[in-house]
N, C-alpha and C positions, 0 to 999 in steps of 0.2 A: 723380169717382166717389167715393161714399161709403165709409166704412170697412167697412159691412156687405156692401156689393156687392163690394168687394175680397176680402174673406174668402170670400164665397160663390164668386166666380171662381177663386180659388185652390184652394177644397175641390173643385169640379167637375173643374178641371184635374187635380189630384191623383188623383182617383177614374178619370178617363179614362185618364190614363197608367198606373195600375195596372192596369186591364182590358187595355190595349194589352201591358203588360209579361208579364201572365199568359198572353195568347194566344201571343206569342213564345216564353215559357218553355215551355209545353205543346208547341208546334210542334217546338222543339228537342229536347225530352225524348222525345216519342214519334218523331220522325224518328231520332233515335238508337237507339231500341229497335227500330225497323223495319228498321234497316239493320245491326244488330249483327252478323249473320253475315257480311256483305260487309266489314264494318270489321275482322273478326277476321283475314280474309284478308290485309290490308295491314299492313305494319308501319310504325308511325310511328317516326320517328327521334327526336322529341323530344316532351315532354309539351305543348309550345306549340302543335303542329299539331293534337293532340287538343282543346286547350280551345279554340283557335280555330273549330272545328268546332261547338262547343256555345255558345260565348258570341259570338252574333252582334253586329253594330253595332246593329241595331235593338234588340235586348234590352238592351243597356248604355244606350243614349241614353233608352229608356223607363223604365229604372230611375233614372237620374240624374235625369229630370224628377219622376217620382214622389217621389223622397226630398227634392228640392229644394222642391217644392210642398208635400210634408207638413211639412217643417220650417218653412216659413214660416207655415203655417197655425197650427202650434203656438205659434211666437214671437209672432205677432200676438195670438193668443187670450190668452196668458199676459200680455202687455204691456197689453192692454186690460182684463183683469180686474183687474190690479195698479193701474192708473192711476185705476180707477173709484172714486169716493169714497162711493158708496152700498152698496158690498159691504163686509161685516164682515171681519174678519181672518180668522176661521175659514173662511169661505166662501172667502175667496181662496186660503187654503192647499189646500182641497179642489179648487178648479178647477186650481190648478198642478199638484198631483198628477195630476189626472184628464189634463191635457194632456200630462204627461210620460209616464204610464204607458199610457194608453189614448186616444192622440190621436184616432183616428178617431171613435170613439164620442163622446167629449167634444165634438169639433168639431161633430157633429150636434145634440147638446145645446145646445150654444152657439149655433147657428144659429137654433134653435126659440126659446130664451129671449132671445136677445140684444136684439131690438126691446122686448120688454115688459119686460125688466130694465134697460134703458137702458145696456147695456154699451158700445154704440157709438153715436155720433150719428147 
């Protein structure tokens, strides 16, 4: 698998995991809001019971996958830009700042420009 395809795969998995995370997050949030009246009748002995109702395993797993894939795309993008000999130092600094500050947007731009600018083989 080429570097470009690896980056693209990680980016797609990151976006898909983020969508799954948002679905489970909104489901938990609206489920909590819809059943707030019923929940007020029950007394919870500890905050852990309350938190376990909101933070489901699906939500936690999708968050971990999203975070890991996003971190991998940022690190790979930074490494490949820094290793590239054709990019000037000023451009490298902008790419690194872009990947750190706005990873998602910079990853899209990187995917578009990677082949034409020879960032990856």
